Z-matrix of the N, CA and C atoms (Angstrom, degrees):
N
C 1 1.442
C 2 1.508 1 108.99
N 3 1.313 2 114.81 1 133.13
C 4 1.473 3 120.26 2 179.04
C 5 1.514 4 110.55 3 -94.74
N 6 1.324 5 115.78 4 144.31
C 7 1.453 6 121.62 5 177.27
C 8 1.539 7 109.52 6 -78.29
N 9 1.306 8 116.89 7 134.33
C 10 1.449 9 121.22 8 177.37
C 11 1.523 10 107.15 9 -108.12
N 12 1.355 11 114.25 10 127.89
C 13 1.473 12 120.40 11 -176.23
C 14 1.519 13 111.50 12 -102.82
N 15 1.321 14 116.73 13 47.62
C 16 1.433 15 121.65 14 178.39
C 17 1.533 16 109.67 15 -159.63
N 18 1.316 17 116.11 16 147.07
C 19 1.422 18 120.98 17 178.04
C 20 1.516 19 109.76 18 -80.80
N 21 1.323 20 116.36 19 -28.86
C 22 1.457 21 122.35 20 -175.64
C 23 1.529 22 110.69 21 -102.92
N 24 1.331 23 115.44 22 137.77
C 25 1.478 24 119.80 23 177.48
C 26 1.524 25 109.24 24 -138.74
N 27 1.325 26 113.99 25 157.50
C 28 1.449 27 121.12 26 179.04
C 29 1.540 28 107.00 27 -152.40
N 30 1.340 29 115.80 28 148.59
C 31 1.454 30 119.93 29 177.28
C 32 1.524 31 109.31 30 -73.24
N 33 1.299 32 115.89 31 155.83
C 34 1.465 33 119.52 32 -178.64
C 35 1.507 34 109.82 33 -66.17
N 36 1.321 35 117.14 34 -32.62
C 37 1.494 36 120.23 35 177.85
C 38 1.514 37 111.34 36 -63.10
N 39 1.339 38 115.38 37 -46.91
C 40 1.460 39 121.07 38 178.52
C 41 1.518 40 110.63 39 -62.39
N 42 1.332 41 116.46 40 -41.03
C 43 1.467 42 120.82 41 -179.41
C 44 1.513 43 109.89 42 -63.71
N 45 1.339 44 117.55 43 -43.84
C 46 1.462 45 120.81 44 -177.77
C 47 1.541 46 111.34 45 -65.84
N 48 1.336 47 117.30 46 -31.47
C 49 1.472 48 120.74 47 -179.85
C 50 1.519 49 111.49 48 -64.92
N 51 1.347 50 116.82 49 -43.29
C 52 1.456 51 118.51 50 -177.90
C 53 1.549 52 110.51 51 -156.84
N 54 1.319 53 116.32 52 79.67
C 55 1.462 54 120.32 53 -178.89
C 56 1.519 55 113.24 54 -60.87
N 57 1.327 56 117.20 55 -35.65
C 58 1.467 57 119.52 56 -179.42
C 59 1.525 58 111.03 57 -64.01
N 60 1.346 59 117.00 58 -41.75
C 61 1.462 60 120.94 59 179.39
C 62 1.546 61 109.61 60 -61.91
N 63 1.330 62 116.54 61 -44.32
C 64 1.457 63 120.83 62 179.40
C 65 1.513 64 109.75 63 -55.48
N 66 1.336 65 116.24 64 -48.69
C 67 1.473 66 120.24 65 -177.41
C 68 1.517 67 112.26 66 -67.68
N 69 1.333 68 118.00 67 -35.82
C 70 1.461 69 119.92 68 177.62
C 71 1.521 70 110.77 69 -65.79
N 72 1.322 71 117.57 70 -40.92
C 73 1.460 72 122.13 71 -179.55
C 74 1.531 73 112.22 72 -71.65
N 75 1.324 74 116.97 73 -18.88
C 76 1.463 75 121.17 74 179.81
C 77 1.533 76 111.93 75 -78.27
N 78 1.340 77 117.48 76 -18.36
C 79 1.466 78 122.32 77 179.18
C 80 1.522 79 111.41 78 49.44
N 81 1.329 80 116.01 79 56.91
C 82 1.471 81 125.54 80 174.34
C 83 1.533 82 113.47 81 69.81
N 84 1.312 83 120.00 82 10.55
C 85 1.447 84 123.75 83 178.06
C 86 1.522 85 108.19 84 -92.39
N 87 1.322 86 118.24 85 149.84
C 88 1.479 87 120.12 86 175.48
C 89 1.528 88 112.14 87 -66.74
N 90 1.314 89 116.26 88 148.47
C 91 1.464 90 121.22 89 179.62
C 92 1.514 91 108.54 90 -127.18
N 93 1.316 92 115.84 91 132.99
C 94 1.467 93 119.12 92 174.48
C 95 1.530 94 107.95 93 -95.25
N 96 1.325 95 115.48 94 133.96
C 97 1.445 96 121.35 95 179.22
C 98 1.529 97 106.69 96 -102.29
N 99 1.353 98 113.98 97 126.09
C 100 1.454 99 120.22 98 -173.60
C 101 1.536 100 111.31 99 -108.40
N 102 1.309 101 115.35 100 144.78
C 103 1.450 102 122.97 101 171.66
C 104 1.541 103 106.60 102 -127.86
N 105 1.313 104 116.76 103 117.14
C 106 1.463 105 123.20 104 -173.78
C 107 1.526 106 109.99 105 54.18
N 108 1.316 107 116.06 106 45.10
C 109 1.458 108 124.88 107 177.84
C 110 1.506 109 113.94 108 61.50
N 111 1.321 110 117.73 109 24.31
C 112 1.464 111 122.28 110 176.39
C 113 1.541 112 107.92 111 -123.77
N 114 1.333 113 116.62 112 139.00
C 115 1.447 114 118.97 113 179.07
C 116 1.500 115 113.31 114 -62.27
N 117 1.325 116 116.60 115 130.76
C 118 1.455 117 121.74 116 178.55
C 119 1.544 118 108.89 117 -107.17
N 120 1.326 119 116.25 118 -43.07
C 121 1.457 120 120.78 119 176.18
C 122 1.521 121 109.36 120 -164.81
N 123 1.312 122 114.06 121 165.34
C 124 1.464 123 122.37 122 177.04
C 125 1.524 124 108.30 123 -110.25
N 126 1.301 125 116.55 124 148.24
C 127 1.459 126 120.19 125 175.46
C 128 1.519 127 108.65 126 -130.14
N 129 1.325 128 116.08 127 140.72
C 130 1.440 129 123.07 128 -178.98
C 131 1.509 130 109.52 129 -132.63
N 132 1.336 131 116.83 130 160.07
C 133 1.432 132 121.25 131 178.08
C 134 1.544 133 109.34 132 -74.00
N 135 1.301 134 119.37 133 156.61
C 136 1.441 135 121.13 134 177.86
C 137 1.538 136 112.57 135 -57.13
N 138 1.343 137 116.85 136 -37.61
C 139 1.452 138 121.13 137 178.51
C 140 1.534 139 111.03 138 -63.36
N 141 1.321 140 117.50 139 -45.96
C 142 1.457 141 120.76 140 179.15
C 143 1.525 142 110.03 141 -64.85
N 144 1.338 143 117.13 142 -40.51
C 145 1.464 144 118.78 143 178.44
C 146 1.502 145 110.76 144 -60.48
N 147 1.340 146 118.41 145 -40.18
C 148 1.447 147 121.86 146 179.42
C 149 1.535 148 109.71 147 -62.67
N 150 1.332 149 117.88 148 -41.21
C 151 1.452 150 123.23 149 178.81
C 152 1.558 151 109.25 150 -63.76
N 153 1.288 152 117.04 151 -44.54
C 154 1.471 153 121.64 152 179.12
C 155 1.536 154 109.83 153 -62.42
N 156 1.320 155 116.13 154 -44.95
C 157 1.452 156 119.29 155 -179.57
C 158 1.529 157 111.48 156 -62.90
N 159 1.316 158 116.03 157 -39.59
C 160 1.480 159 119.27 158 178.21
C 161 1.535 160 111.63 159 -65.89
N 162 1.329 161 117.61 160 -41.46
C 163 1.431 162 120.81 161 176.33
C 164 1.519 163 111.92 162 -62.80
N 165 1.303 164 116.05 163 -40.02
C 166 1.482 165 120.29 164 177.35
C 167 1.509 166 110.67 165 -63.85
N 168 1.337 167 116.92 166 -46.23
C 169 1.452 168 119.02 167 177.47
C 170 1.533 169 112.61 168 -60.23
N 171 1.297 170 117.58 169 -40.86
C 172 1.456 171 121.61 170 177.47
C 173 1.534 172 110.82 171 -62.06
N 174 1.298 173 114.88 172 -41.76
C 175 1.485 174 116.77 173 179.83
C 176 1.523 175 112.22 174 -66.73
N 177 1.341 176 116.69 175 -40.07
C 178 1.461 177 119.98 176 178.07
C 179 1.513 178 110.91 177 -64.38
N 180 1.344 179 116.26 178 -39.88
C 181 1.461 180 120.26 179 179.13
C 182 1.554 181 109.60 180 -65.45
N 183 1.313 182 116.38 181 -41.44
C 184 1.466 183 120.20 182 178.82
C 185 1.539 184 110.29 183 -60.91
N 186 1.329 185 119.06 184 -42.24
C 187 1.444 186 121.19 185 177.88
C 188 1.530 187 110.35 186 -62.10
N 189 1.311 188 117.39 187 -41.41
C 190 1.436 189 121.09 188 179.93
C 191 1.534 190 111.00 189 -63.89
N 192 1.308 191 116.47 190 -44.67
C 193 1.482 192 121.63 191 178.02
C 194 1.514 193 110.16 192 -60.82
N 195 1.330 194 117.91 193 -45.75
C 196 1.471 195 120.92 194 -179.70
C 197 1.513 196 112.09 195 -62.69
N 198 1.319 197 117.84 196 -40.91
C 199 1.449 198 120.73 197 178.97
C 200 1.534 199 111.17 198 -66.63
N 201 1.326 200 116.56 199 -37.98
C 202 1.459 201 119.39 200 179.05
C 203 1.510 202 111.75 201 -70.29
N 204 1.344 203 116.53 202 -36.79
C 205 1.448 204 120.11 203 177.80
C 206 1.525 205 111.71 204 -63.22
N 207 1.334 206 117.04 205 -35.48
C 208 1.470 207 121.16 206 179.38
C 209 1.522 208 110.62 207 -67.84
N 210 1.330 209 117.61 208 -27.43
C 211 1.460 210 119.64 209 -175.77
C 212 1.533 211 112.67 210 -91.35
N 213 1.307 212 118.76 211 -4.01
C 214 1.449 213 122.23 212 179.29
C 215 1.538 214 108.52 213 -73.34
N 216 1.315 215 115.45 214 125.73
C 217 1.453 216 119.52 215 179.87
C 218 1.518 217 113.45 216 -76.55
N 219 1.323 218 115.20 217 -38.78
C 220 1.462 219 118.13 218 178.06
C 221 1.524 220 107.14 219 -145.88
N 222 1.292 221 114.88 220 152.75
C 223 1.450 222 119.34 221 -179.27
C 224 1.512 223 109.48 222 -106.97
N 225 1.310 224 115.24 223 153.55
C 226 1.465 225 121.32 224 179.51
C 227 1.518 226 106.08 225 -124.94
N 228 1.330 227 116.06 226 123.34
C 229 1.441 228 120.16 227 178.83
C 230 1.501 229 109.94 228 -77.56
N 231 1.324 230 117.58 229 129.93
C 232 1.463 231 121.23 230 179.27
C 233 1.505 232 109.75 231 -128.31
N 234 1.305 233 115.90 232 155.83
C 235 1.425 234 124.80 233 175.23
C 236 1.515 235 108.14 234 -104.47
N 237 1.296 236 117.62 235 123.15
C 238 1.465 237 120.89 236 -177.25
C 239 1.526 238 111.49 237 -62.74
N 240 1.296 239 117.78 238 -28.80
C 241 1.481 240 121.18 239 179.72
C 242 1.539 241 110.55 240 -68.29
N 243 1.333 242 117.39 241 -24.41
C 244 1.461 243 121.96 242 179.99
C 245 1.513 244 111.88 243 -80.26
N 246 1.299 245 117.79 244 -11.66
C 247 1.470 246 120.45 245 -175.46
C 248 1.450 247 110.95 246 -88.26
């Protein structure tokens, strides 16, 4: 059994008939498209994809900051008003 990472699902046949309708009825929620009751792909609205991409970028930046902080030999206290 495969794990499905969406509350909403639709058959591939139904999706092919009217993908726009499927996405409108999803109200910005992700939709899993099934073929023979198995997930084939997920589809998301452009707005949700933008949110996901931003969260991913934030996470990658956080990892970079954490790794750089670990490599700092000494810290220097600064006052932002002095900059």
